[in-house]
N, C-alpha and C positions, 0 to 999 in steps of 0.2 A: 766032326763032319768031314767026309772024304773030300779030296780035291775036286772030283767030278761034280759032287753035290754042291760044293762052294762055288764052282764055275757056273753051274746051272742057275743057282740062287742069284748070283751076282748078274747074270745075263737077264734074268727075269726082272730084277730090280731096275736095271738100266732101261729095259723095254718099257716098264711101267712108268718110269720117269720121263722117257721120250714121249709116250702117249699123253702124259699130263702137261707137257710143255707146248701144246699147240695153241698158239696165241692167234687171236682173230683181229684184224683190221676190217672195219665196215665201210663199204663204199658209198652208202648214203643212209642218212636218218634225219628225221625232222624234230629232233629233241629240243634244240634251243628255241626253235619257233613254238613248239608246244608249251614249253615252260614259260615263255614270254606271254603267250595267249591265255594262260591259266586265269581262271576267275579267282576272286578272293577266297571263295569256298573251296577252291580245288587247287590251291597254290602248292607248289613243290619247288625244290631247289636242286641243282645238279649234284652238289656235294653231300647231301644227306639222303639216306635211304628212304624210299617212299613206295607205297603200293600203287600209286598213280602212274600212269604211263609206262614206257618200256625201258628207258635207260636212266640211271643215275650212277654216280662214281662207285658207291658200294656194291650195286648189283653188277656193274661192268667188271669189277675186280673178281667177283664171284664167277662170273661167266666166261672170264678169260678174254675179255675185250680190252685191247690195248690202245684203241684209238679208232678214228674214223673221220669220214667227210661229213661235216655238220651243215645242214642246209638252212638258209634263211629264205623263207617263202612268204610272200605277201599275198594274202587271199583276195579274191575278187569281191568287192563290195556287193551286198544284196543279190548274191547268186547262190542258189542251192542246187546241187546236182540231183535232178530228178530223173530217174530212168523210166523208160516206157517201152513196150515191145516194138520191134520193127514190123512194118507192114509190107508184105509181098506185093507183086504185080496184080495178084488176084484180089487185093483188097483184104486179105486175111492176115492176122497176126502170126508171125513166125515164132513157133515155140522155142524158148530158151534164149531168144534174142533180146538185146537192150540197146537203147539209143537215148542219147541226151544231148541237148544244145551245148554248144561250146560256151564257156563263160565270156563275157564282154572284155574288151581291151582295158588294161589297168592304167589309170592316170599316173604318169611318171612321178609327179610330186608325192603322191601317196606312197608309191613303191620306195622312193628315195628316203622319205621320212621314216617309214617302217624299217627299212633295211639298216639305216644308220642306228636306230634305237636297239635293234637285236644284236647288231655288231658290237655296240658298246656293252651290252649285257655280257657277251662272250669275253671281251677284254677285261671286264671287271671280275668275271669268274676267275680268269687266269690269275689276276692279282691276288683274289681271295683265297686262292687254292694253295698259296704258300709252296709252290713247286710241285705239287701233285698233278697239275694240269698245265699243258703248254699249248699255245697256239703255234703250230710248226709252220715254218716258212721255207725251209730247205730240206733236201732229201737227207742230208747229214744229220740234222736235227730230229728228223722223223726216225731214222735208224737208231740214233742215241736214246731217244724217248722210249721206243719199244724195247730196247735192251735194258733200260735202267728202270722200267716200271713207272715211267711218268706218262700219264694219259695224254695222247697226242690228238689235238683238234686240228682238222683241216677245215678252214672257212670256205664255204660254198654259198653262192647265190643261186637260187632255183628260179629261172625267169629273169631275163635281163632288163626288166622295164625300169630299174633304178638307174640304169646307164644311159647317158645321153648319146645321141647319134655322132657327136663330135668325139666321144670316147674320153673326154676329160675326167669324168668320175671313175672311169676304169683305173686310171693312174693312181687316184686317191685310194680307192678300195684296195688296190695291190699293196700300196705302202702300209695300208692298215692291217694286211695279212691275208687278203683274198688269194687263194691259190686253185680254186675251182669254180667254174661258171656254167650253169645250164642256160643255154640260149633261150629256151622257152620252158614254161610249164604248158598245160594243155590249153592254151589260148594264144591267139595272135599278138605280136608285138612289132616294133619297129625293125626287128632284126630277122624274124623267121615265123613259122607257123607251127603250132603244136597239133598233136593228134587228139581226136575226141575220145570219149569213154565208151563208145559203141562196142557191141559184141553180137555176132563175130564181124570182124572187119580188118582189112589189110591196112598197113600204115601209109599207103599211098593216098593221102587225103588232101592234097592242095600244093601250092606253089613252094618254090625253094626259098633259099635265103635272099633277102633283099641285099642291095649294094652295101647298105650299112652293115648288114650281118656278115658279109664276107670281109669287111674292114675290121669287124670286131674279132672274127676268127684269127686274122693275121696279127692283130694287136695282142691277143691272148698268146699266140705263138712267141711274139717278141718279148712279152713279159715273163713268160713261163706260167701261164695260167692253163690248167686243164680246161678243155671244152667238153661238156657233157652232152652226149647225143640223147639221152633218155628224155621222153616227151616230145622230141622233134619228129616232124613227119619225114616220110621217105625221100622226098625230093630235097628236103633241107639236108638230110643225112648225106646224100651224094654230093651236094655242094660242098659240105664240110670236108668230105673225103677228098675232093679235088682242090681244096684251098688250103687245108691244114698241113703243116709239115710234121705234127706231133702224132704219136700213136692215137688211133681212134678209140674212144671210151664211151661206154654206156654204163653209168654207175649203178642203175637199179632198173634193169629190164630183164625179161626172160625170153624164151624160144617161141616164136610164132608157130612153128610147125607143131608144137605140143599144146598151145593155148592161143587161139586166134583173136587176141586182142590187139588193137593197133598200137598199143604201148609196147608191144614185144617186137622182136627183131627177126626178119626173115632170114633164111639161109644165106641169101646173097649178102645181106648186111653183116651177118655173122662172119662170113668168109673175108669180107673186107676188113673188118676189125682184127681178125687174125693175121691177115697179110701185112697189116700196118705195125704189128707188134703190140697191139692194144689189149683190152680186157673188157669183158662183160661182168657186171656185178649182178649176180642173180637176185632178183627181188623176192621177198617172202610174202608179198601180198596174195592172199588166196585167189582173188579174181584174175591175176596174171599168171598163176600156176596151174589152175584146174583146166581141164579139157573143156568143161562146160561153162567156164568163165564165171562161176557163181561165187561171189565174195563172201557169202554167208554160210555155205554149206560146211559141214564138218570136213576137216582137211588135215592131213598129217604131214609130218617132216618128209615122208616119201616123195611128195610132189616137189619139194625143193631139190632133193637128191636127183630126181628125174631130170630136171632142167640142168643142174650142174653136170650131170653125166652126158646129156645131150650136147651142150656146148663143148665140153672137154673132148668128146669123140669127134665132134665135127671140126674144131679148129685147133685143138691141143689144149692139154690141161694147163699150159703156161698162160693161157688167155682167159681164164675164168676165175672169178672171185665171188665174194659175197657183198650184196648191197641191199640191206635188210628193209629199208623203208620204215624201220622202228619209228614209233610216235607219229606215223602217218598213214598206216594201212591196217588191214585186218590180218593178223597172224594166224598161222596154223595152230591148231588147238593144243598141240604139244609143244609150243614155243611161245609161251605166255608173255616172256620178256626176255631181256638180255642175259639173266642168270642162267637160262636154259640152253645157251649156245653149246655147252658140251654134249648135249644130246644130239645136236645137229652134227657135230664133229664126229661122234660115235656112229651116227647113221651113215655118214659118208664113208667112214672106215668100214663098216659092215657091207657097203655097196661095193667094196674093192679098191677104194683109194688107199694107196700105201702111205706111209708116214711122210716121205718127202713130197709127195703130191698133196697131201693134206695140208702141209705147212704152206706149200705154194698157193693153194686155194684160199687158205685161211688168211694169209697176210703177204706172203713173199711176192706174189704176182703184182699186188697193189704197190708194194714198196718199188719194185722194179719200174713199173709204168710211171709212177710219180717221179722217180729219179730221172728218167728219160725225158719227161715232160718239162720238169722244172730245171733240169741241169743238176750238177752236183751240189 
């Protein structure tokens, strides 16, 4: 083989190797909640491969997922999301629109009991994994786990109902490993107000943070707990932006300019996140991706790429990541579970994201923001 051919072959091999090394960190999933809630007939574990749900460790390895923010979410009792068409001023239904009542407030005792139970599941999982899974509490450990192939779990509570307004339980949760907190799910609580699931609608849907909510944000800053803006209404978003000293983060939201769900972020909100040095984890849920908001229509990876590109172009590629909502949402048809993540990486590559930008979107931006939020 000539020296030229040898050099060309070596360069091609290095390029293929670089392409194969795109590691993904997921900004949000509901996997531990989904596993905890599984019925006896539908049981699954994180450590064993299953055809149920979206994430387990074997499929994560196959898909290049090195870790993520794992949400503990307490469901509202006796509430089912029932969508109905909006009615206009003329009394007629608005085609393509959907509206649903917000779920009721969640009793704190119920949320606390449930959250402790799922958190216990995760800590037991860490012990049973024999070094394959780690609940990460520092940026240094996160970096080390991603480098060494140890699956990194960041504990997150979605909706702060389990926390008392004196914030005593926050310190306990932090000591147990909590490093990310969503102030709300889409229901009001003692701290803030969530957005509804209506479509189309802007996220300006109610009042901002309560006094306890502002204290909670400041306490999270003190402890080094990420404050998640996803599900929060617009007034609450701006209150966090004025109160928090940390980068602004929406772990699983999309661009409102492309899909007018109140769960998505307006251009002004995106600009504020970028200016703070924060990040948007683009959600994979069909209803937040599609221009028509239809959560059941055939949908391709192109929709995820569209939102990643929009956020990157608007506020910079260093401020966008992935926030799948695996095990909690309707995935695009060509992204059936975590094992298909390489298809998304390739779709981003084909859309013009270079290798360094791909690595930033896939995991690098999350690592940077978590490091800035938690400290070294």
